[in-house]
C-alpha positions in Angstrom: 0.1 0.0 0.0 2.7 2.4 0.9 4.4 1.6 -2.4 1.4 2.4 -4.3 0.8 5.7 -2.4 4.5 6.7 -3.0 4.0 6.0 -6.8 0.8 8.1 -6.9 2.5 11.0 -5.1 5.5 10.9 -7.4 3.2 11.0 -10.5 1.2 13.9 -9.1 4.4 15.8 -8.3 5.8 15.2 -11.9 2.5 16.4 -13.4 2.5 19.6 -11.3 6.2 20.2 -12.2 5.4 19.9 -15.8 2.5 22.2 -15.6 4.6 24.8 -13.8 7.3 24.6 -16.4 4.7 25.0 -19.3 3.2 28.0 -17.6 6.6 29.6 -17.0 7.7 28.9 -20.5 4.6 30.3 -21.9 4.8 33.4 -19.8 8.3 34.1 -21.0 8.0 33.3 -24.7 4.2 33.5 -25.4 4.9 34.9 -28.8 7.4 32.3 -29.9 6.5 29.6 -32.4 6.2 25.9 -32.2 8.1 24.1 -35.0 5.0 22.5 -36.5 5.9 23.1 -40.2 9.7 23.4 -40.0 11.2 22.5 -43.3 8.1 23.2 -45.3 8.0 25.7 -48.2 6.6 29.2 -47.5 5.3 29.8 -51.0 4.0 27.5 -53.8 4.2 28.8 -57.3 5.7 27.8 -60.7 9.2 29.4 -61.0 9.2 29.3 -64.8 5.9 31.1 -65.2 7.1 34.3 -63.5 7.6 37.1 -65.9 7.3 40.0 -63.5 8.4 40.8 -59.9 7.0 43.7 -58.1 8.5 45.0 -54.8 6.9 47.8 -52.8 6.8 49.4 -49.3 6.2 52.8 -47.9 9.4 54.2 -49.5 8.8 53.2 -53.2 8.0 50.6 -55.8 10.1 48.8 -58.4 9.0 46.4 -61.2 11.4 44.0 -62.9 10.1 42.2 -66.0 11.4 39.5 -68.2 11.3 40.5 -71.9 12.5 37.7 -74.2 15.6 36.3 -72.5 16.5 39.5 -70.6 15.2 41.1 -67.5 14.6 44.8 -67.4 13.7 47.5 -64.9 10.5 49.1 -66.0 11.1 52.1 -63.7 14.2 52.9 -65.6 12.7 52.8 -69.1 13.4 49.1 -69.5 17.2 49.4 -68.7 18.8 46.0 -68.3 18.4 44.6 -64.9 21.0 42.9 -62.7 20.3 39.3 -63.5 22.2 37.9 -60.5 20.0 40.1 -58.1 16.9 39.0 -59.8 17.8 35.3 -59.7 18.8 35.5 -56.1 15.6 37.1 -54.9 13.3 35.1 -57.2 14.8 31.7 -56.4 15.3 32.5 -52.8 11.6 33.1 -52.3 10.5 30.2 -54.5 12.7 27.8 -52.4 12.1 29.5 -49.0 11.9 27.1 -46.1 10.2 27.5 -42.7 12.5 27.4 -39.7 9.7 28.0 -37.3 6.0 28.8 -37.4 5.2 31.8 -35.2 1.7 31.8 -33.7 0.7 35.5 -33.8 -2.7 37.1 -33.7 -3.7 39.8 -36.0 -3.2 42.5 -33.3 0.5 41.5 -33.0 1.4 41.6 -36.7 2.7 45.2 -36.4 5.2 43.9 -33.9 6.8 41.9 -36.7 6.5 44.6 -39.3 3.9 42.5 -41.2 1.2 45.0 -41.9 0.3 47.1 -44.9 1.0 49.9 -45.4 3.9 50.0 -43.1 7.4 48.8 -42.7 6.7 45.5 -44.5 8.1 44.9 -48.0 5.6 43.3 -50.3 6.8 41.0 -53.2 4.3 40.0 -55.9 5.1 37.4 -58.6 3.0 37.6 -61.9 2.9 35.6 -65.1 2.9 37.0 -68.7 -0.8 37.8 -68.5 -0.4 39.8 -65.3 -2.0 37.1 -63.2 -0.7 37.0 -59.6 1.1 33.8 -58.9 2.1 34.5 -55.3 2.6 37.4 -52.8 4.6 37.5 -49.6 5.3 40.1 -46.9 8.8 40.5 -45.7 8.8 41.8 -42.1 11.2 42.4 -39.3 14.7 40.9 -39.3 15.5 38.3 -36.6 18.5 39.6 -34.6 20.9 37.4 -32.8 23.6 38.2 -30.3 27.1 37.5 -31.3 28.9 35.2 -28.9 32.4 35.5 -30.2 35.7 34.7 -28.4 36.1 38.5 -28.0 32.9 38.9 -26.0 29.7 40.5 -26.8 30.0 41.9 -30.3 26.3 43.1 -30.5 23.7 41.8 -32.7 23.4 40.7 -36.3 20.6 39.7 -38.6 20.1 35.9 -38.7 16.8 35.6 -40.3 13.4 37.3 -41.1 9.8 37.1 -40.4 7.6 36.5 -43.4 3.9 36.0 -44.1 2.2 35.0 -47.4 -0.3 37.7 -48.1 -3.8 36.9 -46.9 -2.7 33.7 -45.0 -2.2 35.1 -41.6 0.6 32.5 -41.2 3.8 33.9 -39.9 7.1 32.1 -40.3 10.7 32.6 -39.3 13.1 31.9 -42.1 16.9 31.9 -42.1 17.3 34.3 -45.1 17.4 38.0 -44.6 16.8 39.2 -48.2 19.0 42.3 -48.0 18.6 42.6 -51.8 14.8 42.7 -51.8 14.6 46.5 -51.6 12.2 48.6 -53.8 14.9 50.9 -55.1 15.1 51.0 -58.9 18.7 52.1 -59.0 19.7 49.0 -57.0 18.2 46.6 -59.6 19.9 48.0 -62.8 22.9 46.2 -64.4 26.0 48.3 -63.5 28.3 47.0 -66.3 29.9 50.0 -67.9 32.7 51.0 -70.3 36.1 49.7 -69.6 38.8 51.9 -71.2 42.0 49.7 -71.3 45.4 51.1 -72.2 44.5 54.5 -73.8 46.8 55.8 -76.5 45.5 59.3 -76.5 43.1 61.4 -74.3 41.6 64.7 -75.5 39.2 67.2 -73.8 37.1 69.8 -75.5 35.6 71.6 -72.5 33.1 74.4 -72.3 35.3 76.3 -69.8 38.3 78.4 -70.7 41.6 76.4 -70.7 39.8 73.0 -70.9 41.0 72.3 -74.5 44.0 69.8 -74.5 45.3 66.5 -75.8 47.8 64.1 -74.5 49.2 61.0 -76.2 51.9 58.4 -75.9 53.7 56.0 -78.3 53.3 52.9 -76.1 51.6 51.8 -72.9 55.0 52.2 -71.0 56.0 55.5 -72.6 55.6 59.0 -71.2 52.6 61.1 -72.0 53.2 64.2 -74.2 51.1 67.3 -74.3 50.1 68.3 -77.8 51.3 71.8 -78.6 53.4 72.2 -75.6 55.9 75.2 -75.7 59.5 75.1 -74.8 58.9 76.6 -71.4 55.9 74.3 -70.7 57.4 71.3 -68.9 54.8 68.4 -68.5 54.6 66.7 -65.1 54.2 62.9 -65.7 52.8 62.5 -62.2 49.8 64.6 -63.1 49.1 62.6 -66.4 49.9 59.0 -65.4 46.7 58.6 -63.2 44.5 59.1 -66.2 45.9 55.9 -67.8 43.7 53.6 -65.7 41.1 56.0 -64.3 38.4 54.5 -66.5 39.6 50.9 -66.6 36.6 49.7 -64.4 34.2 52.5 -63.6 30.6 52.3 -62.7 27.6 54.6 -62.5 25.1 55.5 -59.8 21.8 55.6 -61.8 20.5 56.0 -65.3 18.0 58.6 -66.6 15.2 58.3 -69.2 16.4 58.5 -72.8 14.0 61.5 -73.4 15.4 63.7 -70.6 15.7 67.2 -71.9 19.3 68.3 -72.8 18.7 71.6 -71.1 18.0 69.9 -67.9 20.9 67.5 -68.0 23.4 70.1 -69.3 24.2 68.0 -72.4 23.3 70.9 -74.7 26.5 72.5 -73.6 28.5 69.4 -72.8 32.3 69.0 -72.5 33.5 66.2 -74.8 36.1 63.7 -73.6 37.6 61.3 -76.2 39.8 58.4 -75.5 41.5 56.1 -78.0 43.1 52.8 -77.0 45.9 50.8 -78.4 43.4 48.0 -79.2 41.4 50.3 -81.6 38.6 51.4 -79.4 37.5 55.0 -79.5 35.3 56.3 -76.5 33.3 59.6 -76.7 31.9 60.8 -73.5 29.7 63.9 -73.3 29.6 65.3 -69.8 26.8 67.6 -68.7 25.6 69.2 -65.4 26.3 68.1 -61.9 23.4 66.7 -60.0 23.8 65.7 -56.4 27.6 65.0 -56.7 27.0 63.1 -60.0 27.6 64.1 -63.6 25.2 63.4 -66.4 27.1 61.5 -69.1 26.3 59.9 -72.4 28.7 57.3 -74.1 29.6 56.6 -77.6 31.8 53.6 -78.5 33.5 52.7 -81.8 36.1 50.1 -82.7 38.6 49.6 -85.5 40.5 46.3 -85.1 43.0 44.5 -87.3 41.4 41.5 -89.0 44.6 39.7 -89.9 47.8 39.0 -88.0 51.1 40.2 -89.4 53.7 37.4 -88.8 57.1 38.4 -87.3 60.1 38.1 -89.8 61.8 35.5 -87.6 58.6 33.6 -86.8 59.0 29.8 -86.5 56.6 27.5 -88.3 55.7 25.6 -85.2 54.6 28.9 -83.6 52.3 29.9 -86.3 49.3 27.9 -85.4 49.5 28.9 -81.7 49.8 32.7 -82.5 47.0 32.6 -85.1 44.7 31.0 -82.5 45.7 33.6 -79.9 45.0 36.4 -82.4 41.6 35.1 -83.3 40.7 34.7 -79.6 41.7 38.3 -78.9 39.7 39.6 -81.9 36.7 37.7 -80.8 37.0 39.2 -77.2 37.4 42.8 -78.6 34.4 42.4 -81.0 32.3 41.0 -78.1 33.3 43.8 -75.9 32.4 46.3 -78.7 28.9 44.9 -79.1 28.3 45.0 -75.3 29.5 48.6 -74.8 27.6 49.9 -77.8 24.4 48.9 -76.0 25.1 51.7 -73.6 24.7 54.3 -76.3 21.5 56.4 -76.2 21.2 56.4 -72.4 22.1 59.1 -69.9 24.1 57.9 -66.9 24.8 59.5 -63.7 28.5 59.0 -62.9 30.0 60.0 -59.6 31.8 63.3 -59.9 35.1 62.0 -58.5 35.4 59.5 -61.4 35.6 62.1 -64.1 37.1 65.0 -62.2 40.7 64.0 -63.0 39.9 64.5 -66.7 38.0 67.8 -66.4 41.1 69.9 -65.7 42.6 72.8 -67.5 45.6 72.5 -69.8 47.8 74.1 -67.2 47.0 71.4 -64.8 49.6 69.1 -66.6 52.6 71.5 -66.1 55.2 71.1 -63.5 55.1 73.8 -60.9 58.2 75.8 -61.6 57.1 78.9 -59.8 57.7 77.3 -56.4 61.4 76.6 -57.3 62.0 80.1 -58.5 60.9 81.7 -55.3 62.9 79.5 -53.0 66.4 80.9 -53.5 65.5 84.6 -52.7 64.1 83.6 -49.4 67.4 82.3 -48.0 69.5 85.4 -49.2 68.4 87.8 -46.5 69.2 85.4 -43.6 73.1 85.8 -43.7 72.7 89.6 -44.3 70.6 90.0 -41.3 73.2 88.6 -38.9 75.9 91.3 -39.3 73.4 94.1 -39.3 72.9 94.3 -35.6 76.7 94.6 -34.8 77.1 98.3 -35.8 74.1 99.2 -33.7 75.9 99.4 -30.3 78.7 101.6 -31.8 76.5 104.6 -31.8 77.2 104.8 -28.0 80.2 106.9 -29.0 78.1 110.1 -28.6 80.1 110.3 -25.4 82.6 112.2 -27.6 79.9 114.7 -28.2 79.5 115.1 -24.4 83.2 116.2 -24.2 82.2 119.8 -25.1 80.3 120.0 -21.9 83.5 120.6 -19.7 84.8 123.0 -22.5 81.6 124.8 -22.4 81.3 125.1 -18.6 81.1 128.7 -17.3 83.5 128.0 -14.5 86.7 128.2 -16.6 85.5 131.7 -17.6 87.6 133.0 -14.7 89.8 135.1 -17.0 87.0 137.5 -17.4 87.1 138.6 -13.7 90.9 138.7 -14.1 90.3 141.3 -16.7 88.1 143.1 -14.2 90.9 143.1 -11.7 92.9 145.3 -13.8 90.3 147.9 -13.3 89.3 149.9 -10.3 87.5 147.1 -8.4 89.9 145.4 -6.1 87.2 143.3 -4.3 87.0 140.7 -7.0 90.8 140.3 -7.0 90.9 139.0 -3.4 88.9 135.9 -4.1 91.6 135.2 -6.7 94.4 135.0 -4.1 93.0 132.1 -2.3 93.2 130.3 -5.5 96.9 131.0 -5.7 97.4 129.7 -2.2 100.1 127.3 -3.4 102.4 130.2 -4.0 102.7 131.0 -0.3 105.4 128.4 0.4 107.7 130.3 -1.9 108.3 133.1 0.6 110.8 131.3 2.8 
């Protein structure tokens, strides 16, 4: 009997303990999910049927559409989209798996940034007929504390809360979808011109002095300023940075092709022309500055050698290899020309610092000889200044001028009373006798 009673008491205690744990756990994390659907897909739609992706939130909207085999950004007049970005977001949401289901009531959705309009980012997938295939809200990011060896390093995003539109089902996923932002400039393809090994660079600017041309005979030779005078010495340090300044540039945004020239400043543009040793000719028209960016149009031409000229001492066994290398290079140049010519007709906003080195005056290439000319005269006065103080104390000799003071004293004017002693007044003569007191000892 006692054994049965003990067993019953233990069972009751275990049940009470479990109830207390559940209540405590529920009180601490009542909002947390139970992993009911962990591993399941968040969305269900046909990936191949998607021809349009629309992203929107309270800050803006962007639409990316597939036209033929290419994706374009509708908000930028169908400018080519960044395919890697489109693919990452599209496939990432199609294959999105649930880490945890979060049981949340409608009143708590704002806590996870899953209400519209608001902080949520909505993503819609549509087919060629505009039919909606799926929609999802991307909410607040799940932050996790860093427990590194160096101690508390703060928090970092480790996931995101999402909810299919209209489902009321909130899930925590491991992806953060940093690229899923409705900013049109973030979705455009940033491939731009690449000016490799320029032979000559010329500027026809709208400002005074911005007309110049520099050239060189080979990629390793010094630059020469066209029309330089004998007294105009070129500073290679001011020209050499231009050699690779446009080897891998980018741009910030692209404007509509029908933007008015008066608004972009392209009606009075400066023209920058670069010719390369490979046969490319780039013509850049540079307009006004807008928010630290310059409005720029691009023109690209190419003139390549179609046949290889064998060397005089070329060996027969090298001919096939050299011919193949020449053909491969020619193919690369032609492909590059085709790709870069697609940039023509659009207005790009290029960061000002990219083109500033080219938009200089002709005098900006000269060595600064003025600084050397002014240096010697500064040192000359220094030795002359040291002996100058020495004669200053000598003017103390005015003591020689003070000598006349004893000569000009009235006391030695005693001869005048002597002249008076010769007259009838004897009284003045008596004071003279005491002055002759030394004559008294001569009486004995």
